[in-house]
C-alpha positions as CSV (number, residue, x, y, z in Angstrom):
1,X,-72.7,17.6,119.9
2,X,-69.4,17.6,119.5
3,X,-67.9,16.7,123.1
4,X,-70.1,13.7,122.6
5,X,-67.9,12.4,120.5
6,X,-64.2,13.7,121.1
7,X,-62.0,12.4,123.9
8,X,-58.6,12.7,125.5
9,X,-55.6,11.0,125.8
10,X,-53.1,10.6,128.3
11,X,-50.4,11.4,126.1
12,X,-51.5,14.2,125.6
13,X,-50.1,15.1,129.2
14,X,-46.8,13.5,128.6
15,X,-48.0,10.3,129.9
16,X,-46.3,7.3,128.0
17,X,-45.2,3.8,127.7
18,X,-41.8,4.5,126.7
19,X,-39.2,4.0,129.1
20,X,-37.6,7.4,129.7
21,X,-40.0,9.6,127.9
22,X,-40.2,12.0,130.4
23,X,-41.9,13.4,133.6
24,X,-45.2,11.1,133.9
25,X,-48.1,13.6,135.4
26,X,-50.6,11.7,138.2
27,X,-53.8,10.1,137.2
28,X,-55.6,12.4,139.4
29,X,-54.6,15.3,137.9
30,X,-54.7,14.4,134.4
31,X,-58.8,13.0,134.7
32,X,-59.2,16.2,136.6
33,X,-58.0,18.4,133.9
34,X,-59.9,16.5,131.0
35,X,-62.8,17.2,133.4
36,X,-62.4,20.3,133.4
37,X,-61.9,21.2,129.5
38,X,-65.8,19.3,129.5
39,X,-64.4,16.5,127.9
40,X,-66.2,13.1,129.0
41,X,-64.3,10.4,127.7
42,X,-60.4,9.2,127.6
43,X,-58.4,6.6,126.0
44,X,-56.9,4.3,128.8
45,X,-53.3,5.4,128.7
46,X,-50.1,2.9,129.5
47,X,-50.1,-0.3,131.4
48,X,-50.1,1.1,135.3
49,X,-52.2,4.6,134.4
50,X,-55.0,3.8,135.9
51,X,-54.8,2.1,139.4
52,X,-55.6,-1.0,138.4
53,X,-57.3,-1.2,142.1
54,X,-59.7,1.9,141.6
55,X,-59.7,2.7,138.0
56,X,-63.6,2.7,137.8
57,X,-63.9,5.1,141.1
58,X,-61.2,6.9,139.4
59,X,-62.8,7.4,136.4
60,X,-66.4,7.8,137.5
61,X,-65.0,10.8,139.9
62,X,-64.4,12.9,137.1
63,X,-67.2,11.9,134.9
64,X,-65.1,10.7,132.3
65,X,-65.9,6.9,130.2
66,X,-62.7,4.8,128.7
67,X,-63.7,4.1,125.0
68,X,-60.4,2.6,123.8
69,X,-56.8,1.8,124.6
70,X,-53.7,1.7,123.1
71,X,-51.5,-1.9,123.0
72,X,-48.1,-2.2,121.2
73,X,-47.1,-5.3,120.2
74,X,-44.4,-7.7,118.2
75,X,-46.8,-9.8,115.7
76,X,-43.9,-9.8,112.8
77,X,-41.7,-12.6,114.9
78,X,-42.9,-16.0,115.2
79,X,-41.0,-17.0,117.8
80,X,-42.6,-14.1,119.9
81,X,-46.4,-14.5,118.6
82,X,-48.0,-16.6,121.4
83,X,-46.2,-14.7,123.7
84,X,-47.3,-11.1,122.4
85,X,-50.8,-12.3,122.0
86,X,-51.3,-13.2,125.4
87,X,-50.3,-9.9,126.1
88,X,-53.3,-8.1,123.8
89,X,-55.1,-10.8,125.2
90,X,-54.7,-9.0,129.1
91,X,-55.1,-5.9,127.8
92,X,-58.1,-6.6,126.0
93,X,-59.8,-8.0,129.1
94,X,-58.8,-4.6,131.3
95,X,-60.2,-2.6,128.2
96,X,-63.3,-4.5,128.5
97,X,-63.5,-4.6,132.0
98,X,-63.4,-1.1,132.0
99,X,-66.3,-0.7,129.0
100,X,-63.8,0.2,126.3
101,X,-64.9,-0.1,122.9
102,X,-61.6,-0.1,120.8
103,X,-58.6,-1.8,121.0
104,X,-55.9,0.0,119.4
105,X,-52.6,-2.4,118.1
106,X,-49.4,-0.8,116.7
107,X,-47.1,-3.5,115.0
108,X,-44.0,-2.6,117.2
109,X,-40.8,-3.7,116.1
110,X,-39.6,-4.9,119.5
111,X,-37.2,-1.8,119.9
112,X,-37.8,0.5,123.0
113,X,-39.4,3.5,121.7
114,X,-40.4,4.9,118.1
115,X,-36.8,6.3,117.0
116,X,-35.9,3.7,114.4
117,X,-37.7,3.0,111.5
118,X,-38.3,-0.5,110.9
119,X,-38.5,-2.4,107.4
120,X,-39.6,-6.5,107.4
121,X,-39.2,-9.4,104.6
122,X,-41.9,-11.3,103.0
123,X,-41.8,-14.0,105.4
124,X,-42.1,-11.4,108.2
125,X,-45.3,-10.1,106.7
126,X,-47.1,-13.6,106.7
127,X,-46.2,-13.6,110.3
128,X,-47.6,-10.4,110.9
129,X,-50.6,-11.1,108.9
130,X,-51.6,-14.3,110.8
131,X,-50.6,-12.5,114.1
132,X,-53.3,-9.6,113.5
133,X,-56.1,-12.2,112.8
134,X,-55.7,-13.7,116.0
135,X,-55.9,-10.2,117.4
136,X,-58.7,-9.3,116.0
137,X,-60.1,-12.9,116.9
138,X,-59.3,-11.9,120.4
139,X,-60.5,-7.9,120.0
140,X,-63.9,-10.4,118.8
141,X,-63.8,-12.2,121.9
142,X,-63.8,-9.5,124.4
143,X,-66.4,-7.5,122.6
144,X,-63.7,-4.7,120.7
145,X,-63.0,-3.2,117.8
146,X,-59.2,-3.9,116.5
147,X,-57.8,-0.8,114.9
148,X,-54.5,-0.8,113.6
149,X,-52.8,2.1,114.2
150,X,-49.5,3.1,111.9
151,X,-47.0,4.4,114.2
152,X,-43.7,5.6,113.8
153,X,-40.7,3.7,114.4
154,X,-43.3,0.6,113.6
155,X,-43.4,-1.8,111.0
156,X,-46.6,-0.2,109.7
157,X,-45.9,3.2,108.9
158,X,-45.4,3.7,105.4
159,X,-48.5,4.3,102.9
160,X,-47.3,0.9,101.5
161,X,-47.5,-1.0,105.1
162,X,-51.0,0.6,105.1
163,X,-52.0,-1.1,101.9
164,X,-50.9,-4.2,102.7
165,X,-52.1,-4.2,106.3
166,X,-55.9,-3.5,104.5
167,X,-54.9,-6.2,101.5
168,X,-54.1,-9.2,103.7
169,X,-56.1,-8.6,106.8
170,X,-59.2,-7.6,108.1
171,X,-58.2,-5.7,110.6
172,X,-59.4,-1.8,110.7
173,X,-57.6,1.4,111.2
174,X,-57.2,4.1,113.8
175,X,-56.2,6.7,111.3
176,X,-53.8,8.9,113.3
177,X,-53.5,12.4,111.2
178,X,-49.8,12.9,112.9
179,X,-48.3,9.5,112.6
180,X,-49.5,8.8,108.8
181,X,-48.4,12.2,107.9
182,X,-44.4,11.6,109.5
183,X,-45.0,7.9,107.7
184,X,-44.9,9.8,104.1
185,X,-48.6,9.8,103.1
186,X,-51.5,11.8,102.8
187,X,-54.1,11.4,105.6
188,X,-56.7,13.4,103.5
189,X,-56.0,10.5,101.0
190,X,-56.4,8.0,103.5
191,X,-59.5,9.0,105.4
192,X,-61.7,9.2,101.7
193,X,-59.9,6.0,100.2
194,X,-60.4,3.6,103.4
195,X,-63.2,5.4,105.2
196,X,-64.6,1.9,105.3
197,X,-62.1,0.7,107.5
198,X,-61.4,3.6,110.0
199,X,-63.2,2.7,113.0
200,X,-61.5,5.0,115.4
201,X,-59.1,8.5,114.9
202,X,-56.4,9.9,116.4
203,X,-56.4,14.2,115.7
204,X,-53.3,16.0,115.6
205,X,-51.7,18.6,113.7
206,X,-48.0,19.0,112.2
207,X,-45.0,20.9,111.9
208,X,-44.4,18.9,108.5
209,X,-40.6,20.3,108.3
210,X,-39.9,18.8,111.3
211,X,-41.3,15.4,110.5
212,X,-39.7,15.6,107.1
213,X,-36.3,15.5,109.1
214,X,-38.1,13.0,111.6
215,X,-38.4,10.8,108.6
216,X,-35.0,11.1,107.4
217,X,-33.5,10.1,110.4
218,X,-31.9,13.6,111.2
219,X,-33.6,13.9,114.4
220,X,-35.3,11.3,117.1
221,X,-39.0,10.9,117.9
222,X,-39.0,11.6,121.1
223,X,-36.8,14.7,120.4
224,X,-39.0,15.9,117.9
225,X,-42.3,16.1,120.1
226,X,-39.9,17.7,122.6
227,X,-38.9,20.4,119.6
228,X,-42.4,21.1,118.6
229,X,-43.4,18.5,116.2
230,X,-47.3,18.4,117.3
231,X,-49.2,21.6,117.2
232,X,-52.4,22.4,118.1
233,X,-54.9,21.6,116.0
234,X,-54.9,24.6,113.5
235,X,-51.8,25.6,114.4
236,X,-49.3,22.8,111.7
237,X,-49.3,22.2,108.2
238,X,-52.3,19.4,108.2
239,X,-55.8,20.4,106.4
240,X,-57.9,18.8,109.6
241,X,-61.1,20.4,108.7
242,X,-61.0,18.7,105.2
243,X,-59.7,15.5,106.8
244,X,-63.2,15.9,109.7
245,X,-65.3,16.9,106.7
246,X,-64.0,13.6,104.4
247,X,-64.5,11.4,107.1
248,X,-68.3,12.8,107.9
249,X,-69.0,12.6,104.7
250,X,-67.9,8.8,104.5
251,X,-70.4,7.8,107.5
252,X,-67.8,8.0,110.1
253,X,-69.7,7.5,113.4
254,X,-67.1,6.9,116.1
255,X,-64.8,9.0,118.2
256,X,-62.1,11.7,117.7
257,X,-59.7,11.5,120.0
258,X,-57.2,14.5,120.6
259,X,-53.5,13.7,121.0
260,X,-51.0,16.0,121.0
261,X,-47.8,14.1,122.3
262,X,-45.3,15.8,124.6
263,X,-42.6,15.1,126.4
264,X,-42.2,16.9,130.0
265,X,-39.2,17.9,132.4
266,X,-41.1,18.7,135.6
267,X,-44.7,19.1,136.8
268,X,-46.5,22.0,135.3
269,X,-47.5,24.6,137.3
270,X,-51.6,24.5,138.1
271,X,-53.6,25.6,135.2
272,X,-50.5,25.4,133.0
273,X,-48.9,23.2,130.7
274,X,-50.8,20.1,128.3
275,X,-54.5,21.7,129.5
276,X,-53.9,24.9,127.7
277,X,-53.0,22.8,124.8
278,X,-56.0,20.7,124.8
279,X,-58.0,23.5,125.4
280,X,-56.6,25.4,122.3
281,X,-57.2,21.9,120.0
282,X,-60.5,21.6,121.3
283,X,-61.8,25.2,120.7
284,X,-60.7,24.7,117.3
285,X,-62.4,21.2,117.0
286,X,-65.5,23.4,117.8
287,X,-65.2,25.7,115.2
288,X,-64.1,22.8,112.2
289,X,-67.1,20.8,113.9
290,X,-69.4,24.1,113.0
291,X,-68.1,24.3,109.8
292,X,-68.4,20.7,108.6
293,X,-72.1,20.7,110.0
294,X,-72.9,23.8,107.9
295,X,-71.3,22.0,104.6
296,X,-73.0,19.0,105.4
297,X,-76.4,20.4,105.8
298,X,-76.7,23.1,103.2
């Protein structure tokens, strides 16, 4: 069953860790809409999204399991490394306590938001390599897999950054189809070349013309998201079916997380807004899954 391996993410409901991102929907409505779509699992969302006092009860009420959590951390600056890894440890404790499986780590530039691209030198890469090694160990100690998330506006976003990460660390990957494309990579090629390191997947479809403008610095990331950088699965320029097929043929058995980053100005009417986009993506993925299964079994 497709729903056994498909999860949601609060960012699809415009819930984001970036200050000033936009209107933030309340967890009760977000989780209720995930449940209404038949989804059974979600990522954790940014710190504070799920209330610490009754997160377990809220998740149980809506029949949802937490399977992963996204954590940005600055790991390339030696003077910040211990403090940042302490925050990673804290996030791992929360995630493990909720039954999570994968700690999704983005190598933050240290800036607020994801509008600016960042380049680091060899010395910073050496610090980053050390930091990643320690982060992997922290995840291991909490029974979690560490999946590094190549991400626009972080220090790991371009194909050469991903290559260096895979060469110099034992960290695994979160394959985010959208961010890989925005960074100038080919998510299908990465799925084929590094399938043995992919332990978590964020499925996005992308308007590649707008992605090119983000990459060129002509439009900021948040503004591009608001303009429609991400499309419902099947409506953009990526071959989502080929990506899923490549992963399945390589033996990938992890989660596919529907991610459609949103920016909202206000609370949407009941039954409208993000739930409609996620519903379309889920319907597309169900059809794609049938096609992938038929090709695999035939």
